[in-house]
N, C-alpha and C positions, 0 to 999 in steps of 0.2 A: 812507941807511938810515933806516927808520921804527923808532922806539923805541916799543915797546908799553907803554901805561901799566898799572901794576899794578892788579889789581882790588881794590876795597875788601873788607875782611873783614866778614863778616856772621855773627854769633852767633845761632843759630837755637834758639829756645825754644818748647816747647809746654807751655801752662799746662793741666794735666790736673786738671780740677775738674768737678763736676756742679752746675750752677747751680740745679737743681731743689731741692737740699737747703735753700736759703735762701728759697724761694718758698712762700707759704701754700698747702698742699694740692699742692705741686710734685711729690711722688713719685707722684701719680695720673697725671701726664702720661708719655707713652712714654719708655722708658729708651732713649736714643740715643747714649750716650757711647761704649760699646764699638764700635758700628758706625762711627761717625764717626772714632774713633781708628785703627781698622784701615784705613780710607781714607787717612788721614794717613800711616800706616806705609807703605802701598803706594806713596804718592807719593814719600816720602823714598827708598825703595828704587829707584824708577824714576829719580829724580834722581842717585842715587849719593852722597847726603849723609847725614850724621848729625846729630842734634839732641840737645838737653838737655830732658828732660821733667820739669818742676817739678810735682810730684805731691802732691796732697792726701791725707792719711792715710786718711780715710774712703773714698776712691776705691780706694786700694791694698788695703784690707780687703775691699772688695766685688769686686774684680777682680784677685786675685792672679795668675791665669794670664795676664792682659793685661800686667801689669807684667813678668812673665817674658819674654813675647814682645818687649816693648820693650828690655830689657836684652840678650836674646840677639841681636837685630838690630844691636847695637853702639851703642845710644844711651845717653846718660848719664841717670841717675835722680837728681834733686834734690828738695829739700823745698820745699813750698809751704803749710806750716801743716796742722795735723791736721783742721780743720774749715773752712778758709778763712775765718777770723775776723781782721779787721783788727787791727793792732798798737794802734791807738788805743782799742780796745775791751778791751785787756788791760793788765796790769801785768807787771813782770819775772817775778814768780812764776808767774803764769798762762802767760805765754809759754814759760817753761821747761818746764812740764808739758805744754803743747800740742806743743812741738817734740819732746820726748822720745817722745810718742805717735806723732807723725808719722814720725820716724826709725825707731821699732820697726816701724811698719807697712810702711815701705819695705824693710826687711831681707829681705822675702819674695823680692825680685829676686836675692839671693844673688850679687851681683855687686860685692862690696867696699863700703867705707864711703862714705856720702854726704858730699860736700864743698861742695855748693852749696845756696843758699836763695833764694827770691824771696818777699817778704812779700805776702800777699793785697792786691790792689788797689794795689800799689806804696804801701803805707801806712808805709813807713819814712821819716819826716820828721825835722826838726830836733827836734820834741817827742818823738820815739820813738827817738832814737839810743841810748837805754840798751839796745836790743835787740842791739847789736853785741857787748856782753859776753856776753849769753845765747848768741849764736851761736858766740862763741869757746870758751865753756865746753863747748858740745856737739861741738866738733871741726869746725864749719863753717869753711872756708877763704875762700869768696867768697860774695858776695851780689850780686843784681842786683834791688834793691828800691827804688831811688830815682828818681822822676821829677823831673828838675832844672828845674822851672818851675812857674808857677801853673797850677792845675787845679781843676775843680769838685769833685773828690773829694780826692785827696792829692797833694801836691807839696812840693818842697824847693828853692825857687828859688835859694837861696845856695850849693847844693852844688857847682855847676860841672859841666862835661861831661866831664871826664876821669876815668877810674878811679883810685882812690886807696886806699891802705891807712889804715884807720881806727886809732885808738889801741889798740884791743883786738887788732889784727893781722888782722882780717878785711878782705879786699879788696872794696871796693864798685864794681861796674861799673854806672853809672847807664844809664838808658834813653836811647837816642839820640833827640834831639828836633830838630825843624825850627829853622833859623837865620832871623834877620831877613831880609826883612821878615814872614815868616810867624810866627805864634805858636808858642811852645814846646810843640807837640804831638808825641807819639811819631811817629817817621817811618814805621815798618813794623810796627805792632802791632795786632791785633785789629780793633776797630771802625775805627780810624784807616786801617788798610791797605785797609779796604773802603769807606770814605766819602771820604777825601780823594782828589781827582783824581790818577790815577795818574802823570800826567806829573810832578807835583810830588814824588811819592815817589821816582821814578827820578832826577830832578834832584838831590834832596837826597842820595841814595846815591852819586851820581857826583861830587860836589863834592870838589875837592882839598883843601879846608881842614878836613877832619873832624878832630876832636879825639879820636877813638877808634873802635872798631869800631861798626858798625850793629847794633843789637839788634833782631831781628824776633821776634815772638811771635804765637802763634795758639792759640785754645781750640778744642776739639772742635766747640762750637756755632757757631763762626764759618763752618764749611763746611756747615751743616745747613739745608737748604731744606725739610725735611719736618716739622720739630718744630712742635707746636702753639704758638700765640702766647699769651704771658702776660706780666705785668709783672715785669721783672727787678728783683733786690734793689738797694738803695743808689742809686736813682734818684729818690727822693722822689715816686713816682708821676707823673713827668714823662713825658707821652705822647710828646712829640717825642724825647726822649732814648731811650725805649724802642723807638720806631719805628727808630731808628738801629741798635739791637742786632740787627735783622733785615735791615738795608739791604744789598743787594748780596753776600749770602752765596755766591751761585752763582759769583762771580768771585774769591773769596778764594784758592783754591788756584792759579788761573791767575796771578794777580798775584804770588803767592809764587814760582811757578815762574820767572817772568821775572826776579825779583830774584835767585834762586838762580843763574840763568845769567850775571848780571851781576857776581856776587861770588864770593869765596872763602869757603866755608861752613865753620864750625867748631862744635863743641861748645864750651860754656863751659869746661869743665875743660881742654880741650887748649889753648885760647887762653891760659888763666892759666899753664899749665905752659910753653908755647912762649915766652911773653914773660918767663919768669923771675919772675912776680909771686906765685907761690904760696909756701906756707910751706916753708921748707928742711928 
């Protein structure tokens, strides 16, 4: 008798943000966010899976009907900062105000309280862990904001790869990263999903020694092959890194579809509840 190996769990997140907001003169470029998000929603419906949409407050205010479409389709709405400002650029009081505005904007979905949070650019690090108290005070139950490795932008190498409850009571679900001999890059997220050779991505997802769920994430721009080219923020005008922001966008949904087929897909809130890790 052949025993079928259980599929790995994939927590699917969509980081709903408008990168144009942080580009000089960016709002003069075409608005592609709603179009790209609808394409993603259609793909999720076709695959028969639900996702968590980590949503920026400014986007929620601009597209309230889109947010309701997302919620009505059965997807989770979670917080992603009000203006997509990294935690390293704020203090506790600023974050408290920013998060309150973010949560107020997300209330237009009218589908219950927001329980999840993702820090912009995974900027929750050892130096900004004061953020967990701010999250707890706002009623946030879980976060997926830590990249547990060295990274050119933000990372927390000493955090570890397992989800754990922080002293504030907030559960942190770190981003799943590659194991040695590969560098600790996110396995299935954004530019990494598009740029890393896909056989390595699938190999990492299928490994039997995983320390937690696979966290896959996508931005609306990750599937956009028609957007005008511009220098993305937070890259220090690095042309090579900026070129990667456009690399292989036409394959992003296809690659994600193949991962969805290989995995058991879950919203973050469902995984937290089913594992008994949420607040009682």
